[in-house]
PyMOL Python script that loads the backbone (N, CA, C, O; Angstrom):
from pymol import cmd

cmd.read_pdbstr("""\
ATOM      1  N   MET A   1       9.431  16.323  16.311  1.00  0.00           N
ATOM      2  CA  MET A   1      10.568  16.026  15.469  1.00  0.00           C
ATOM      3  C   MET A   1      11.616  17.148  15.556  1.00  0.00           C
ATOM      4  O   MET A   1      11.318  18.322  15.335  1.00  0.00           O
ATOM      5  N   ASP A   2      12.774  16.770  15.867  1.00  0.00           N
ATOM      6  CA  ASP A   2      13.938  17.798  16.038  1.00  0.00           C
ATOM      7  C   ASP A   2      14.348  18.263  14.629  1.00  0.00           C
ATOM      8  O   ASP A   2      14.262  17.530  13.643  1.00  0.00           O
ATOM      9  N   SER A   3      14.782  19.486  14.599  1.00  0.00           N
ATOM     10  CA  SER A   3      15.256  20.096  13.427  1.00  0.00           C
ATOM     11  C   SER A   3      16.383  19.281  12.771  1.00  0.00           C
ATOM     12  O   SER A   3      16.477  19.164  11.550  1.00  0.00           O
ATOM     13  N   ASN A   4      17.236  18.723  13.655  1.00  0.00           N
ATOM     14  CA  ASN A   4      18.482  17.945  13.234  1.00  0.00           C
ATOM     15  C   ASN A   4      17.959  16.724  12.411  1.00  0.00           C
ATOM     16  O   ASN A   4      18.577  16.347  11.416  1.00  0.00           O
ATOM     17  N   GLU A   5      16.844  16.127  12.822  1.00  0.00           N
ATOM     18  CA  GLU A   5      16.352  15.003  12.039  1.00  0.00           C
ATOM     19  C   GLU A   5      16.095  15.353  10.462  1.00  0.00           C
ATOM     20  O   GLU A   5      16.456  14.645   9.522  1.00  0.00           O
ATOM     21  N   VAL A   6      15.418  16.557  10.375  1.00  0.00           N
ATOM     22  CA  VAL A   6      15.004  17.033   9.061  1.00  0.00           C
ATOM     23  C   VAL A   6      16.180  17.378   8.235  1.00  0.00           C
ATOM     24  O   VAL A   6      16.274  16.987   7.071  1.00  0.00           O
ATOM     25  N   LYS A   7      17.147  18.156   8.858  1.00  0.00           N
ATOM     26  CA  LYS A   7      18.327  18.690   8.189  1.00  0.00           C
ATOM     27  C   LYS A   7      19.152  17.407   7.743  1.00  0.00           C
ATOM     28  O   LYS A   7      19.585  17.304   6.595  1.00  0.00           O
ATOM     29  N   GLY A   8      19.347  16.430   8.721  1.00  0.00           N
ATOM     30  CA  GLY A   8      20.069  15.219   8.344  1.00  0.00           C
ATOM     31  C   GLY A   8      19.550  14.443   7.324  1.00  0.00           C
ATOM     32  O   GLY A   8      20.299  13.926   6.496  1.00  0.00           O
ATOM     33  N   LYS A   9      18.205  14.290   7.289  1.00  0.00           N
ATOM     34  CA  LYS A   9      17.602  13.587   6.161  1.00  0.00           C
ATOM     35  C   LYS A   9      17.768  14.241   4.870  1.00  0.00           C
ATOM     36  O   LYS A   9      17.913  13.597   3.831  1.00  0.00           O
ATOM     37  N   MET A  10      17.747  15.614   4.927  1.00  0.00           N
ATOM     38  CA  MET A  10      17.955  16.323   3.674  1.00  0.00           C
ATOM     39  C   MET A  10      19.441  16.187   3.148  1.00  0.00           C
ATOM     40  O   MET A  10      19.675  16.078   1.944  1.00  0.00           O
ATOM     41  N   LYS A  11      20.333  16.197   4.016  1.00  0.00           N
ATOM     42  CA  LYS A  11      21.704  16.006   3.669  1.00  0.00           C
ATOM     43  C   LYS A  11      22.015  14.486   3.062  1.00  0.00           C
ATOM     44  O   LYS A  11      22.804  14.240   2.149  1.00  0.00           O
ATOM     45  N   ASP A  12      21.286  13.631   3.717  1.00  0.00           N
ATOM     46  CA  ASP A  12      21.362  12.145   3.199  1.00  0.00           C
ATOM     47  C   ASP A  12      20.860  12.001   1.848  1.00  0.00           C
ATOM     48  O   ASP A  12      21.426  11.266   1.038  1.00  0.00           O
ATOM     49  N   VAL A  13      19.753  12.716   1.551  1.00  0.00           N
ATOM     50  CA  VAL A  13      19.123  12.598   0.263  1.00  0.00           C
ATOM     51  C   VAL A  13      20.057  13.400  -0.705  1.00  0.00           C
ATOM     52  O   VAL A  13      20.310  12.909  -1.805  1.00  0.00           O
ATOM     53  N   ALA A  14      20.547  14.536  -0.365  1.00  0.00           N
ATOM     54  CA  ALA A  14      21.447  15.221  -1.208  1.00  0.00           C
ATOM     55  C   ALA A  14      22.703  14.524  -1.594  1.00  0.00           C
ATOM     56  O   ALA A  14      23.192  14.589  -2.722  1.00  0.00           O
ATOM     57  N   GLY A  15      23.238  13.801  -0.519  1.00  0.00           N
ATOM     58  CA  GLY A  15      24.426  12.979  -0.715  1.00  0.00           C
ATOM     59  C   GLY A  15      24.125  11.798  -1.707  1.00  0.00           C
ATOM     60  O   GLY A  15      24.961  11.449  -2.541  1.00  0.00           O
ATOM     61  N   LYS A  16      22.998  11.247  -1.593  1.00  0.00           N
ATOM     62  CA  LYS A  16      22.641  10.158  -2.561  1.00  0.00           C
ATOM     63  C   LYS A  16      22.598  10.589  -4.003  1.00  0.00           C
ATOM     64  O   LYS A  16      23.032   9.924  -4.943  1.00  0.00           O
ATOM     65  N   THR A  17      21.990  11.859  -4.082  1.00  0.00           N
ATOM     66  CA  THR A  17      22.011  12.335  -5.432  1.00  0.00           C
ATOM     67  C   THR A  17      23.304  12.808  -5.987  1.00  0.00           C
ATOM     68  O   THR A  17      23.597  12.663  -7.174  1.00  0.00           O
ATOM     69  N   GLN A  18      24.093  13.389  -5.089  1.00  0.00           N
ATOM     70  CA  GLN A  18      25.498  13.670  -5.483  1.00  0.00           C
ATOM     71  C   GLN A  18      26.255  12.441  -5.822  1.00  0.00           C
ATOM     72  O   GLN A  18      27.015  12.437  -6.790  1.00  0.00           O
ATOM     73  N   GLU A  19      26.074  11.341  -5.030  1.00  0.00           N
ATOM     74  CA  GLU A  19      26.803  10.117  -5.420  1.00  0.00           C
ATOM     75  C   GLU A  19      26.314   9.506  -6.768  1.00  0.00           C
ATOM     76  O   GLU A  19      27.133   9.020  -7.548  1.00  0.00           O
ATOM     77  N   LYS A  20      25.097   9.528  -7.019  1.00  0.00           N
ATOM     78  CA  LYS A  20      24.577   9.064  -8.239  1.00  0.00           C
ATOM     79  C   LYS A  20      25.062   9.844  -9.376  1.00  0.00           C
ATOM     80  O   LYS A  20      25.468   9.300 -10.403  1.00  0.00           O
ATOM     81  N   PHE A  21      25.026  11.153  -9.204  1.00  0.00           N
ATOM     82  CA  PHE A  21      25.586  12.017 -10.287  1.00  0.00           C
ATOM     83  C   PHE A  21      27.059  11.705 -10.557  1.00  0.00           C
ATOM     84  O   PHE A  21      27.469  11.683 -11.718  1.00  0.00           O
ATOM     85  N   GLY A  22      27.863  11.463  -9.525  1.00  0.00           N
ATOM     86  CA  GLY A  22      29.223  11.091  -9.752  1.00  0.00           C
ATOM     87  C   GLY A  22      29.361   9.779 -10.519  1.00  0.00           C
ATOM     88  O   GLY A  22      30.206   9.640 -11.403  1.00  0.00           O
ATOM     89  N   GLU A  23      28.523   8.838 -10.163  1.00  0.00           N
ATOM     90  CA  GLU A  23      28.539   7.593 -10.836  1.00  0.00           C
ATOM     91  C   GLU A  23      28.200   7.725 -12.289  1.00  0.00           C
ATOM     92  O   GLU A  23      28.884   7.133 -13.125  1.00  0.00           O
ATOM     93  N   VAL A  24      27.145   8.495 -12.643  1.00  0.00           N
ATOM     94  CA  VAL A  24      26.688   8.669 -14.040  1.00  0.00           C
ATOM     95  C   VAL A  24      27.839   9.334 -14.892  1.00  0.00           C
ATOM     96  O   VAL A  24      28.069   8.994 -16.053  1.00  0.00           O
ATOM     97  N   THR A  25      28.553  10.325 -14.206  1.00  0.00           N
ATOM     98  CA  THR A  25      29.400  11.212 -15.023  1.00  0.00           C
ATOM     99  C   THR A  25      30.893  10.645 -14.932  1.00  0.00           C
ATOM    100  O   THR A  25      31.827  11.103 -15.590  1.00  0.00           O
ATOM    101  N   GLY A  26      30.994   9.532 -13.982  1.00  0.00           N
ATOM    102  CA  GLY A  26      32.222   8.888 -14.001  1.00  0.00           C
ATOM    103  C   GLY A  26      33.302   9.778 -13.119  1.00  0.00           C
ATOM    104  O   GLY A  26      34.519   9.684 -13.278  1.00  0.00           O
ATOM    105  N   ASN A  27      32.725  10.572 -12.256  1.00  0.00           N
ATOM    106  CA  ASN A  27      33.483  11.540 -11.372  1.00  0.00           C
ATOM    107  C   ASN A  27      33.586  10.858  -9.884  1.00  0.00           C
ATOM    108  O   ASN A  27      32.670  10.929  -9.065  1.00  0.00           O
ATOM    109  N   LYS A  28      34.723  10.245  -9.671  1.00  0.00           N
ATOM    110  CA  LYS A  28      34.923   9.612  -8.262  1.00  0.00           C
ATOM    111  C   LYS A  28      34.799  10.542  -7.307  1.00  0.00           C
ATOM    112  O   LYS A  28      34.175  10.273  -6.281  1.00  0.00           O
ATOM    113  N   GLU A  29      35.364  11.750  -7.497  1.00  0.00           N
ATOM    114  CA  GLU A  29      35.387  12.894  -6.283  1.00  0.00           C
ATOM    115  C   GLU A  29      33.940  13.068  -5.906  1.00  0.00           C
ATOM    116  O   GLU A  29      33.595  12.970  -4.728  1.00  0.00           O
ATOM    117  N   GLN A  30      33.064  13.328  -6.892  1.00  0.00           N
ATOM    118  CA  GLN A  30      31.677  13.626  -6.415  1.00  0.00           C
ATOM    119  C   GLN A  30      30.977  12.372  -5.830  1.00  0.00           C
ATOM    120  O   GLN A  30      30.092  12.454  -4.977  1.00  0.00           O
ATOM    121  N   GLU A  31      31.444  11.181  -6.358  1.00  0.00           N
ATOM    122  CA  GLU A  31      30.886  10.037  -5.592  1.00  0.00           C
ATOM    123  C   GLU A  31      31.261   9.991  -4.176  1.00  0.00           C
ATOM    124  O   GLU A  31      30.404   9.734  -3.331  1.00  0.00           O
ATOM    125  N   LEU A  32      32.545  10.234  -3.841  1.00  0.00           N
ATOM    126  CA  LEU A  32      32.959  10.258  -2.513  1.00  0.00           C
ATOM    127  C   LEU A  32      32.362  11.388  -1.646  1.00  0.00           C
ATOM    128  O   LEU A  32      32.000  11.239  -0.479  1.00  0.00           O
ATOM    129  N   LYS A  33      32.305  12.508  -2.338  1.00  0.00           N
ATOM    130  CA  LYS A  33      31.575  13.665  -1.521  1.00  0.00           C
ATOM    131  C   LYS A  33      30.278  13.294  -1.206  1.00  0.00           C
ATOM    132  O   LYS A  33      29.857  13.527  -0.073  1.00  0.00           O
ATOM    133  N   GLY A  34      29.498  12.687  -2.131  1.00  0.00           N
ATOM    134  CA  GLY A  34      28.137  12.247  -1.819  1.00  0.00           C
ATOM    135  C   GLY A  34      28.026  11.240  -0.758  1.00  0.00           C
ATOM    136  O   GLY A  34      27.148  11.295   0.104  1.00  0.00           O
ATOM    137  N   MET A  35      28.935  10.300  -0.822  1.00  0.00           N
ATOM    138  CA  MET A  35      28.954   9.276   0.278  1.00  0.00           C
ATOM    139  C   MET A  35      29.171   9.971   1.630  1.00  0.00           C
ATOM    140  O   MET A  35      28.550   9.634   2.637  1.00  0.00           O
ATOM    141  N   GLY A  36      30.080  10.958   1.604  1.00  0.00           N
ATOM    142  CA  GLY A  36      30.527  11.643   2.866  1.00  0.00           C
ATOM    143  C   GLY A  36      29.298  12.468   3.409  1.00  0.00           C
ATOM    144  O   GLY A  36      29.032  12.544   4.609  1.00  0.00           O
ATOM    145  N   LYS A  37      28.589  13.066   2.430  1.00  0.00           N
ATOM    146  CA  LYS A  37      27.460  13.910   2.756  1.00  0.00           C
ATOM    147  C   LYS A  37      26.316  12.993   3.415  1.00  0.00           C
ATOM    148  O   LYS A  37      25.633  13.371   4.367  1.00  0.00           O
ATOM    149  N   GLN A  38      26.199  11.805   2.822  1.00  0.00           N
ATOM    150  CA  GLN A  38      25.195  10.905   3.353  1.00  0.00           C
ATOM    151  C   GLN A  38      25.645  10.455   4.805  1.00  0.00           C
ATOM    152  O   GLN A  38      24.780  10.454   5.681  1.00  0.00           O
ATOM    153  N   ALA A  39      26.812  10.111   5.090  1.00  0.00           N
ATOM    154  CA  ALA A  39      27.257   9.749   6.334  1.00  0.00           C
ATOM    155  C   ALA A  39      26.967  10.958   7.498  1.00  0.00           C
ATOM    156  O   ALA A  39      26.508  10.734   8.618  1.00  0.00           O
ATOM    157  N   GLU A  40      27.330  12.239   6.983  1.00  0.00           N
ATOM    158  CA  GLU A  40      27.065  13.408   7.780  1.00  0.00           C
ATOM    159  C   GLU A  40      25.562  13.523   8.078  1.00  0.00           C
ATOM    160  O   GLU A  40      25.188  13.824   9.211  1.00  0.00           O
ATOM    161  N   GLY A  41      24.751  13.304   7.143  1.00  0.00           N
ATOM    162  CA  GLY A  41      23.315  13.395   7.260  1.00  0.00           C
ATOM    163  C   GLY A  41      22.735  12.369   8.121  1.00  0.00           C
ATOM    164  O   GLY A  41      21.810  12.649   8.884  1.00  0.00           O
ATOM    165  N   LYS A  42      23.281  11.074   8.030  1.00  0.00           N
ATOM    166  CA  LYS A  42      22.739  10.073   8.932  1.00  0.00           C
ATOM    167  C   LYS A  42      23.172  10.261  10.294  1.00  0.00           C
ATOM    168  O   LYS A  42      22.450   9.851  11.203  1.00  0.00           O
ATOM    169  N   VAL A  43      24.374  10.888  10.565  1.00  0.00           N
ATOM    170  CA  VAL A  43      24.840  11.143  11.947  1.00  0.00           C
ATOM    171  C   VAL A  43      23.937  12.264  12.579  1.00  0.00           C
ATOM    172  O   VAL A  43      23.546  12.199  13.745  1.00  0.00           O
ATOM    173  N   GLN A  44      23.643  13.265  11.750  1.00  0.00           N
ATOM    174  CA  GLN A  44      22.851  14.407  12.205  1.00  0.00           C
ATOM    175  C   GLN A  44      21.388  13.956  12.527  1.00  0.00           C
ATOM    176  O   GLN A  44      20.785  14.370  13.516  1.00  0.00           O
ATOM    177  N   GLU A  45      20.878  13.107  11.653  1.00  0.00           N
ATOM    178  CA  GLU A  45      19.566  12.543  11.834  1.00  0.00           C
ATOM    179  C   GLU A  45      19.448  11.793  13.184  1.00  0.00           C
ATOM    180  O   GLU A  45      18.568  12.025  14.013  1.00  0.00           O
ATOM    181  N   THR A  46      20.392  10.905  13.313  1.00  0.00           N
ATOM    182  CA  THR A  46      20.466  10.061  14.608  1.00  0.00           C
ATOM    183  C   THR A  46      20.608  10.883  15.767  1.00  0.00           C
ATOM    184  O   THR A  46      20.027  10.577  16.808  1.00  0.00           O
ATOM    185  N   TYR A  47      21.378  11.972  15.677  1.00  0.00           N
ATOM    186  CA  TYR A  47      21.578  12.973  16.744  1.00  0.00           C
ATOM    187  C   TYR A  47      20.127  13.589  17.127  1.00  0.00           C
ATOM    188  O   TYR A  47      19.742  13.619  18.295  1.00  0.00           O
ATOM    189  N   GLY A  48      19.433  14.030  16.150  1.00  0.00           N
ATOM    190  CA  GLY A  48      18.047  14.546  16.361  1.00  0.00           C
ATOM    191  C   GLY A  48      17.131  13.614  16.890  1.00  0.00           C
ATOM    192  O   GLY A  48      16.315  14.013  17.721  1.00  0.00           O
ATOM    193  N   LYS A  49      17.143  12.242  16.480  1.00  0.00           N
ATOM    194  CA  LYS A  49      16.419  11.268  17.079  1.00  0.00           C
ATOM    195  C   LYS A  49      16.687  11.111  18.604  1.00  0.00           C
ATOM    196  O   LYS A  49      15.796  11.056  19.452  1.00  0.00           O
ATOM    197  N   ALA A  50      17.966  11.049  18.837  1.00  0.00           N
ATOM    198  CA  ALA A  50      18.355  10.934  20.314  1.00  0.00           C
ATOM    199  C   ALA A  50      17.878  12.109  21.117  1.00  0.00           C
ATOM    200  O   ALA A  50      17.372  11.886  22.216  1.00  0.00           O
ATOM    201  N   LYS A  51      17.995  13.391  20.656  1.00  0.00           N
ATOM    202  CA  LYS A  51      17.457  14.444  21.384  1.00  0.00           C
ATOM    203  C   LYS A  51      15.966  14.346  21.641  1.00  0.00           C
ATOM    204  O   LYS A  51      15.459  14.725  22.696  1.00  0.00           O
ATOM    205  N   ASP A  52      15.336  13.860  20.707  1.00  0.00           N
ATOM    206  CA  ASP A  52      13.817  13.538  20.886  1.00  0.00           C
ATOM    207  C   ASP A  52      13.514  12.507  21.902  1.00  0.00           C
ATOM    208  O   ASP A  52      12.576  12.601  22.693  1.00  0.00           O
ATOM    209  N   ALA A  53      14.368  11.495  21.848  1.00  0.00           N
ATOM    210  CA  ALA A  53      14.195  10.335  22.877  1.00  0.00           C
ATOM    211  C   ALA A  53      14.325  10.854  24.217  1.00  0.00           C
ATOM    212  O   ALA A  53      13.469  10.615  25.069  1.00  0.00           O
ATOM    213  N   VAL A  54      15.389  11.580  24.460  1.00  0.00           N
ATOM    214  CA  VAL A  54      15.755  12.262  25.669  1.00  0.00           C
ATOM    215  C   VAL A  54      14.615  13.164  26.240  1.00  0.00           C
ATOM    216  O   VAL A  54      14.151  13.073  27.377  1.00  0.00           O
ATOM    217  N   ARG A  55      14.243  14.039  25.285  1.00  0.00           N
ATOM    218  CA  ARG A  55      13.149  14.963  25.612  1.00  0.00           C
ATOM    219  C   ARG A  55      11.849  14.220  26.013  1.00  0.00           C
ATOM    220  O   ARG A  55      11.211  14.653  26.972  1.00  0.00           O
ATOM    221  N   ASP A  56      11.444  13.192  25.377  1.00  0.00           N
ATOM    222  CA  ASP A  56      10.266  12.351  25.533  1.00  0.00           C
ATOM    223  C   ASP A  56      10.438  11.664  26.969  1.00  0.00           C
ATOM    224  O   ASP A  56       9.540  11.678  27.812  1.00  0.00           O
ATOM    225  N   ALA A  57      11.632  11.088  27.150  1.00  0.00           N
ATOM    226  CA  ALA A  57      11.859  10.398  28.444  1.00  0.00           C
ATOM    227  C   ALA A  57      11.633  11.416  29.596  1.00  0.00           C
ATOM    228  O   ALA A  57      10.861  11.169  30.522  1.00  0.00           O
ATOM    229  N   GLU A  58      12.321  12.540  29.502  1.00  0.00           N
ATOM    230  CA  GLU A  58      12.222  13.551  30.584  1.00  0.00           C
ATOM    231  C   GLU A  58      10.723  14.017  30.824  1.00  0.00           C
ATOM    232  O   GLU A  58      10.285  14.154  31.966  1.00  0.00           O
ATOM    233  N   GLU A  59      10.003  14.240  29.753  1.00  0.00           N
ATOM    234  CA  GLU A  59       8.614  14.572  29.876  1.00  0.00           C
ATOM    235  C   GLU A  59       7.779  13.445  30.522  1.00  0.00           C
ATOM    236  O   GLU A  59       6.899  13.701  31.344  1.00  0.00           O
ATOM    237  N   SER A  60       8.069  12.243  30.144  1.00  0.00           N
ATOM    238  CA  SER A  60       7.326  11.158  30.735  1.00  0.00           C
ATOM    239  C   SER A  60       7.760  10.964  32.293  1.00  0.00           C
ATOM    240  O   SER A  60       6.931  10.615  33.134  1.00  0.00           O
ATOM    241  N   PHE A  61       8.977  11.190  32.580  1.00  0.00           N
ATOM    242  CA  PHE A  61       9.399  11.056  33.982  1.00  0.00           C
ATOM    243  C   PHE A  61       8.706  12.144  34.825  1.00  0.00           C
ATOM    244  O   PHE A  61       8.139  11.893  35.889  1.00  0.00           O
ATOM    245  N   ARG A  62       8.789  13.340  34.287  1.00  0.00           N
ATOM    246  CA  ARG A  62       8.100  14.457  35.029  1.00  0.00           C
ATOM    247  C   ARG A  62       6.637  14.211  35.218  1.00  0.00           C
ATOM    248  O   ARG A  62       6.077  14.531  36.267  1.00  0.00           O
ATOM    249  N   LYS A  63       5.976  13.614  34.163  1.00  0.00           N
ATOM    250  CA  LYS A  63       4.538  13.393  34.249  1.00  0.00           C
ATOM    251  C   LYS A  63       4.332  12.279  35.326  1.00  0.00           C
ATOM    252  O   LYS A  63       3.416  12.387  36.141  1.00  0.00           O
ATOM    253  N   ARG A  64       5.116  11.290  35.331  1.00  0.00           N
ATOM    254  CA  ARG A  64       4.960  10.246  36.346  1.00  0.00           C
ATOM    255  C   ARG A  64       5.297  10.682  37.744  1.00  0.00           C
ATOM    256  O   ARG A  64       4.662  10.170  38.665  1.00  0.00           O
ATOM    257  N   GLN A  65       6.204  11.547  37.995  1.00  0.00           N
ATOM    258  CA  GLN A  65       6.705  12.112  39.092  1.00  0.00           C
ATOM    259  C   GLN A  65       5.508  13.094  39.675  1.00  0.00           C
ATOM    260  O   GLN A  65       5.156  13.010  40.852  1.00  0.00           O
ATOM    261  N   SER A  66       5.013  13.872  38.908  1.00  0.00           N
ATOM    262  CA  SER A  66       3.960  14.768  39.336  1.00  0.00           C
ATOM    263  C   SER A  66       2.651  13.924  39.703  1.00  0.00           C
ATOM    264  O   SER A  66       1.949  14.284  40.648  1.00  0.00           O
ATOM    265  N   ASP A  67       2.367  12.907  39.016  1.00  0.00           N
ATOM    266  CA  ASP A  67       1.187  12.033  39.369  1.00  0.00           C
ATOM    267  C   ASP A  67       1.371  11.289  40.689  1.00  0.00           C
ATOM    268  O   ASP A  67       0.404  11.057  41.415  1.00  0.00           O
ATOM    269  N   VAL A  68       2.667  10.899  41.012  1.00  0.00           N
ATOM    270  CA  VAL A  68       2.885  10.194  42.196  1.00  0.00           C
ATOM    271  C   VAL A  68       3.067  10.949  43.448  1.00  0.00           C
ATOM    272  O   VAL A  68       2.567  10.618  44.523  1.00  0.00           O
ATOM    273  N   GLN A  69       3.831  12.010  43.243  1.00  0.00           N
ATOM    274  CA  GLN A  69       4.399  12.690  44.478  1.00  0.00           C
ATOM    275  C   GLN A  69       3.319  13.272  45.464  1.00  0.00           C
ATOM    276  O   GLN A  69       3.446  13.156  46.683  1.00  0.00           O
ATOM    277  N   PRO A  70       2.176  13.947  44.831  1.00  0.00           N
ATOM    278  CA  PRO A  70       1.199  14.467  45.930  1.00  0.00           C
ATOM    279  C   PRO A  70       0.655  13.365  46.705  1.00  0.00           C
ATOM    280  O   PRO A  70       0.608  13.527  47.925  1.00  0.00           O
ATOM    281  N   ASN A  71       0.249  12.310  46.228  1.00  0.00           N
ATOM    282  CA  ASN A  71      -0.339  11.166  47.005  1.00  0.00           C
ATOM    283  C   ASN A  71       0.665  10.775  48.046  1.00  0.00           C
ATOM    284  O   ASN A  71       0.324  10.640  49.221  1.00  0.00           O
ATOM    285  N   ARG A  72       1.961  10.581  47.618  1.00  0.00           N
ATOM    286  CA  ARG A  72       2.913  10.169  48.589  1.00  0.00           C
ATOM    287  C   ARG A  72       3.101  11.088  49.767  1.00  0.00           C
ATOM    288  O   ARG A  72       3.238  10.649  50.909  1.00  0.00           O
ATOM    289  N   ASP A  73       3.105  12.490  49.443  1.00  0.00           N
ATOM    290  CA  ASP A  73       3.210  13.359  50.492  1.00  0.00           C
ATOM    291  C   ASP A  73       2.081  13.368  51.529  1.00  0.00           C
ATOM    292  O   ASP A  73       2.264  13.614  52.721  1.00  0.00           O
ATOM    293  N   GLU A  74       0.931  13.088  50.988  1.00  0.00           N
ATOM    294  CA  GLU A  74      -0.361  13.016  51.955  1.00  0.00           C
ATOM    295  C   GLU A  74      -0.066  11.689  52.793  1.00  0.00           C
ATOM    296  O   GLU A  74      -0.297  11.723  54.002  1.00  0.00           O
ATOM    297  N   GLU A  75       0.397  10.612  52.258  1.00  0.00           N
ATOM    298  CA  GLU A  75       0.470   9.594  52.992  1.00  0.00           C
ATOM    299  C   GLU A  75       1.559   9.622  54.084  1.00  0.00           C
ATOM    300  O   GLU A  75       1.417   9.051  55.165  1.00  0.00           O
ATOM    301  N   ILE A  76       2.620  10.301  53.744  1.00  0.00           N
ATOM    302  CA  ILE A  76       3.629  10.549  54.778  1.00  0.00           C
ATOM    303  C   ILE A  76       3.134  11.518  55.867  1.00  0.00           C
ATOM    304  O   ILE A  76       3.394  11.319  57.054  1.00  0.00           O
ATOM    305  N   GLY A  77       2.457  12.508  55.464  1.00  0.00           N
ATOM    306  CA  GLY A  77       1.877  13.402  56.441  1.00  0.00           C
ATOM    307  C   GLY A  77       0.894  12.744  57.393  1.00  0.00           C
ATOM    308  O   GLY A  77       0.886  13.042  58.588  1.00  0.00           O
ATOM    309  N   ASN A  78       0.007  11.786  56.830  1.00  0.00           N
ATOM    310  CA  ASN A  78      -0.904  11.042  57.718  1.00  0.00           C
ATOM    311  C   ASN A  78      -0.247  10.146  58.731  1.00  0.00           C
ATOM    312  O   ASN A  78      -0.657  10.027  59.885  1.00  0.00           O
ATOM    313  N   THR A  79       0.778   9.533  58.240  1.00  0.00           N
ATOM    314  CA  THR A  79       1.463   8.565  59.042  1.00  0.00           C
ATOM    315  C   THR A  79       2.179   9.410  60.150  1.00  0.00           C
ATOM    316  O   THR A  79       2.179   8.898  61.269  1.00  0.00           O
ATOM    317  N   ASP A  80       2.757  10.560  60.015  1.00  0.00           N
ATOM    318  CA  ASP A  80       3.452  11.356  61.021  1.00  0.00           C
ATOM    319  C   ASP A  80       2.366  11.770  61.955  1.00  0.00           C
ATOM    320  O   ASP A  80       2.631  11.687  63.155  1.00  0.00           O
ATOM    321  N   ILE A  81       1.155  12.214  61.594  1.00  0.00           N
ATOM    322  CA  ILE A  81       0.085  12.735  62.574  1.00  0.00           C
ATOM    323  C   ILE A  81      -0.384  11.502  63.328  1.00  0.00           C
ATOM    324  O   ILE A  81      -0.677  11.661  64.513  1.00  0.00           O
ATOM    325  N   GLU A  82      -0.484  10.371  62.824  1.00  0.00           N
ATOM    326  CA  GLU A  82      -0.936   9.113  63.616  1.00  0.00           C
ATOM    327  C   GLU A  82       0.075   8.852  64.674  1.00  0.00           C
ATOM    328  O   GLU A  82      -0.286   8.604  65.824  1.00  0.00           O
ATOM    329  N   LYS A  83       1.362   8.899  64.323  1.00  0.00           N
ATOM    330  CA  LYS A  83       2.378   8.569  65.350  1.00  0.00           C
ATOM    331  C   LYS A  83       2.345   9.619  66.383  1.00  0.00           C
ATOM    332  O   LYS A  83       2.518   9.222  67.536  1.00  0.00           O
ATOM    333  N   ASP A  84       2.147  10.961  66.187  1.00  0.00           N
ATOM    334  CA  ASP A  84       2.091  11.876  67.214  1.00  0.00           C
ATOM    335  C   ASP A  84       0.937  11.821  68.047  1.00  0.00           C
ATOM    336  O   ASP A  84       1.047  12.171  69.223  1.00  0.00           O
ATOM    337  N   GLU A  85      -0.246  11.396  67.559  1.00  0.00           N
ATOM    338  CA  GLU A  85      -1.333  11.083  68.539  1.00  0.00           C
ATOM    339  C   GLU A  85      -1.143   9.978  69.434  1.00  0.00           C
ATOM    340  O   GLU A  85      -1.519  10.023  70.605  1.00  0.00           O
ATOM    341  N   ASN A  86      -0.533   8.921  68.886  1.00  0.00           N
ATOM    342  CA  ASN A  86      -0.255   7.682  69.729  1.00  0.00           C
ATOM    343  C   ASN A  86       0.811   8.095  70.903  1.00  0.00           C
ATOM    344  O   ASN A  86       0.752   7.637  72.043  1.00  0.00           O
ATOM    345  N   ALA A  87       1.736   8.975  70.476  1.00  0.00           N
ATOM    346  CA  ALA A  87       2.813   9.282  71.478  1.00  0.00           C
ATOM    347  C   ALA A  87       2.194  10.018  72.651  1.00  0.00           C
ATOM    348  O   ALA A  87       2.603   9.790  73.790  1.00  0.00           O
ATOM    349  N   ALA A  88       1.183  10.927  72.409  1.00  0.00           N
ATOM    350  CA  ALA A  88       0.627  11.780  73.442  1.00  0.00           C
ATOM    351  C   ALA A  88      -0.207  11.096  74.601  1.00  0.00           C
ATOM    352  O   ALA A  88      -0.696  11.784  75.498  1.00  0.00           O
TER     353      ALA A  88
END
""", "prot")
cmd.dss("prot")
cmd.show_as("cartoon", "prot")
cmd.util.cbc("prot")
cmd.orient("prot")
């Protein structure tokens, strides 16, 4: 989990609290600030999730590439040796 996910979630919760406080006290400014903080938190949380997804995809790609590449090199090498023997 990326730190941006955690920080974003915390901002979202703080914003909800601030919005509710504004509603209860009748303070529109606090309500709006709370809504803004929620939006900021959701954006930050989404950014953190996207970073995680990219990191996971890169890791998965590297793993698949390292699993496939050695066998492919051996096959290419064997094919080249067979062609050389036939040519001689």
